[in-house]
N, C-alpha and C positions, 0 to 999 in steps of 0.2 A: 485336573491334571496338575501335578507339581513338577516344576522344571529342574529340580535339584539333582536327579539321579542319572542324567544322560549328558555326556560331554558335548555332542553335536546333535541338535534337535532337527536339523533340516530334513533328514530322511523320514523321521517319525511324523513330523507335522505335515510334510508333503503327502505322505500316505493317507493320513486322516482327511486331508483336503480332497484327495482323489476319490475317497469313499463317499464323501458328502456330495461331490459333483456327480458321481455315478448314480446317486439316488434322486437326482434332479435338483439338488441344491440343499443348503443347510448352513449351520453356524458352527464354527470352530470356537470352543470355549476354553480359555486358559485361566488357571488359578494363579495366586501369588507365587512368585518364583522367577528365576532367571532362565531363559530359554536361548542358549547361544547357538548360532547357526553360522555355517561357512559359505553359504550361497544365498542368493535372493530367494525369499519365500513368496511364491506367486499365489494370489487369491483370484480365482476366476470370477466372472460376474455373478455366478450363482451361489457363491460361498461368502458368508459374512464372518467377521472376526470380532469376538467380544472378550475383553480381558478384565479381570479384577484390577483395582487400583495399583496393586504392587506386582502385577505380572509384567515382566520385562523381556522383550525379544531383542537380543543383542548380537551385533555383528562381531564375530571372533576376529582376532588378529590373523592376517593372511586371508581375509575375506575375498572371495572370488566373484566380483560383480560390482555394479555401481549404484545399487539401491538395496536397502534391507528388505523392504516389502514392496511388491509390485502388484497392483490391483488391475485386473483386466483380462480379456481373453475368455474363450469358452462360450457356451450357450447360456441364454437367460434361464433363470430358475423356472421350473415347471409350476411353481406355486403362485408367483406373481411377477409382474414386469417391473423390476427396479434393480439398481446396482448393489443393494444391500447396505450393510453397516460396517464400519470399523469403529469400535467404541471401547474406551477405557484403556488403562495400562500405559506402558512406555515402549517406544521404539528407540533403541539405543544404538547410535552409529559408532560408539566406542572411539571417538576422536579420529575417525578415518575420513578421507576426502570423498564422501559418497552422499547419496540422497537417502533420507530416512524412509519416506513413503512417496512412491510415484504412482499416480492414477493415470492409466493409459487412455489414449483416444478411444472414443466409442462408448465409454461408461456413462450412463445417465441415471438420474434420480438416486444419487448415493449420498449417505449421511456419514460424516466423520465427526465424532464428538468425544469430549472428556478424555482427550489423548495428549500425551506429552511426547514430542520427538526431541531426543537429547543427543547432543554431540555428533550430529550428522553435519560435517563441516562444509560440504558443497551446497546442499539444499535441504531444508527441513521437509517441506511438503511441496511436491511438484504435480500440478494437475494439467494434463495435456489435452490439446486438440478438440476433436469433434465430440458430440454429446452435449449434455446440459444438466444443470442442477446437481453439481457436486458441491455440497454445502458443508462448511466447517463451523462447529459450535464448541466453545470452551476448549480451545486447543492451545498448546504451547510449543514453540520451536526454539529451544534454548541451547546455546553453547556455553560451557562453563567459563567463568570470567577470566581464568588464567590461560585460556586456550586460544591460539591464533586461528582465525577462520581461513578457509581455502580461497584462492583468488577467484573473483567474480561470483562469490557465493550469494545466495538468496534465501531468506528465511521461508517465505511462502511465495510460490510462483504459480500464477494462473495463466494458462493459455486456452481457457475454455470460458464461454460466455453463459449468461443466465444463471450465475452462481451467487452464493452468499457466504460471507465470512463474518461471524458475529462472536464477540468476546474472544480475542486472541492476544497472545503475547509472543513477541519475537525478540530474542536477545543474541547478539554476537555475530552478525553477518555484514557483508559489504553493502548489500541492499536489503532492507527489512522485508518489504512486500512489493512484488511487481505483478502488474496485470498487463497482459498482452492481448486481451480479448475485451469485447464490448458487453454492455448491459449487465455489469456485475455490481453487487452491493457489498461495501466493506464498512462494518460498524463496530465501534468500540474496540479498536486494535491499538495496542501500545507497543511501540518499536523502539529499541535502544540498544546500546552496547557499551563496553568498557574499552575506550579507544586505545589506551596505553598498552593493553595486553592482547586484546582481540583484533585490533586494527580499526581504522576509521570507518564509520558507517557513512558512505558517500551520499546515499539517498535513502531516507527512511521509507518513502513511498514513491515508486517509479510508476507513473500513471500513463501507461502506454496502450490503453484501450479506450475507444470512444464511448461516450455516454455511460460512464461509470459514476457511482456515487460513493463518496467517502464521508461518513457521518460520525462525529465524536471520536475521531482517530487522533492519536497522540504521536507526533513525530518528535522523538526525544533524542537530542544530541546528534544531528546531522553535521557533516562538514561541508558539503556542497549545497544541498537543498533538502528541506523537510519533505516537500512535495514537488516532484519533477514531472511536469505536464507536457506530454508530447503528442496527444491526440485531442480532438475538439469535443465540446459539449459535455464536459465533466463538471460535477458538482462537489464542492468541499464545504460542508455545513458543520458549524460548531466544532471545528478541529483545533488542535493546539500544536504549536511548534516551540520547542525549547532548544535554543542554540547550544551547540556542543560546549561543554565546560573544558574540553581539551584543545579545541581548534583555535586558530589565530584570531585575535580580536579584530572586529570590524570587517568580517568576511562572511561569506555564505548568504543564502537567500531562504526565506520561509517558503515561498511559492515561486518556482522558477519555470516560466512558461515559454516554450519554444514557438517559432512561427506556425507550426502545425497544431499547436495546442490552444487555438483560439476559442472564443465563445463559451468560456466556462463561467460558473457561478461560484462566488466565494462569500459566504454569508455567516456572520457572527463568529469569526475565527479569532483566536488569541495567539499572539506571538510574544516571546519574551526571552531575554538573555540576562547578563549581569554586567557590571562595570569592567570586568576583566575579559569577558568574552561576549562582546556585543554583536548582534546580528546586523550585517551591513544593510540588507534590504528586506523589507517585508514581502513585497511583490516585485519581481524582476522579469525582464524579457519582453515578450510580445503581449501587450495588454489590450490589443484591439479586440473589441467584442466582449471583454471581461466585465462581469457584474460583480463589483466589490463593495460590500456594505457591512457596516457594523463591526469593523475590526477593532480589537483592543490590543494594546501593546505596551511594553516597557523594555528598556535595554535594546531598542531597535534604532539604528542610525537613520535610515531613509527608506524610500520605497513605500511610504504609507499614503494611501489615498482612497477616496470613495469614488466609484465609477458606476454610471448607468450604461448599459450595453451600447456600443457604437460600432459601426462598420460591419454589422452582421450580414450574412447572406440573405436573411429574410427581409421583407419589405415592411419596416415599421420605422417611425421617427427615432433618431438617435437619442433624443431627450424629450420627454413629455411629462411634465409635472402639473398636476391640477390641485385645486384646493387653495392653499395659502400662497401659491406661486413659487418663484425662484428667489433665493436670497444670495447676494454676492458679497464677499468680504472685500472692502476697499484696500487698494495699495496706494502709496504716496507718490510714486513715480511711474511714468509710462513704461510699458513693456519694451524690452529690447528686441531687436529684429530677429535674433536667433531663438527667442523664447516662444513657447506655445505651439499649437498646431492649428491648421486651417479650420475655421469655424469656432474657435475659442473666443469667449467673451470675458472681458475684464472691466472692472470699475476702478477708475483712478480718481482719487480725491486728495489734493495736497493741502486742504484746509481753506483755500481761497476759491477754487473752481473745481467742478466735477465733470467727468466725461466718461462715456462708455467707449471702449476700444474693442474692435472685432478683427480677428486675423483673417485676411482673405488670401487668395492665391497671389496677390501682388503685395502682400505685407499687411502690417497693422494699419487700420483706418480708425479715425477718431470721430466721435459724434458728441457734440456738446449737450449738456443737460441744462435746461432753462426752467 
């Protein structure tokens, strides 16, 4: 089907969808062309959508609704139990303050792949509520570089658990990707924007679901934090943060951890800025229980450290190293009373005498080395 000969495709496409649903389910197939619609196009659970690479479903000016395509509702397909596919093509929000694709609560086992959501200024893809396994692969949610995003906009927003996002790009939103659900996997996602025209990207990744994993994700040009962690037991592995080339020098954080975001793992991550726009802190906030190892950085002012988990709710020693033991770096003068935390051990060597200092509940205590 070619989209060139009809001004408003909403009625035509809705009619075809109803026919497919009446047969117990099926697939709406669209060829290259532009299919403009004036109302949201609803795909029930039993109907999939497959588009060729240059098929475009576009919201017309004066669009009556808050999402271009809505997936959900209706009965399951009579052929098999899953939420079907949305594959290929472009969903075009036409620079309107709406959502490109919204997946409603209750949809399960759904695949979204090879899709571009363009110029949906409120949200690119929004996955809601109950259900599981709504997976995204090879998707883009882009706003054109000369277009201002809508307030509180989000590129990819997940409120459903047990889902995966693999190979995604997000350009031009206030928050790049936000997860409000647990047990999700986010892999190889690049998030960025053009601050001076689109508006500042406050958070590249807003990590508001417990027990999520972010692997090889790229937080590009945040102004507040690359990763904002508000729930516990999350893992950030081999991720990158590039501090915004538009933001104020010596500000922002790579990983900003709230008191509720404890007990995360941060392994093999890279953080970098430049002389004009240095990142103030690599890791900031509540680090209790955080495991931070193998960080590389340049153009970062502070907040760099290696940590082995401590203060966790589980019953294991805060530090337990075997093999070659523990190595301490000496300092020339004793620690000050306001430095360190209880249980911290320091080695002081002024060239004439050595001592170990441990901070107790009553302050620093010294033990001579003989």
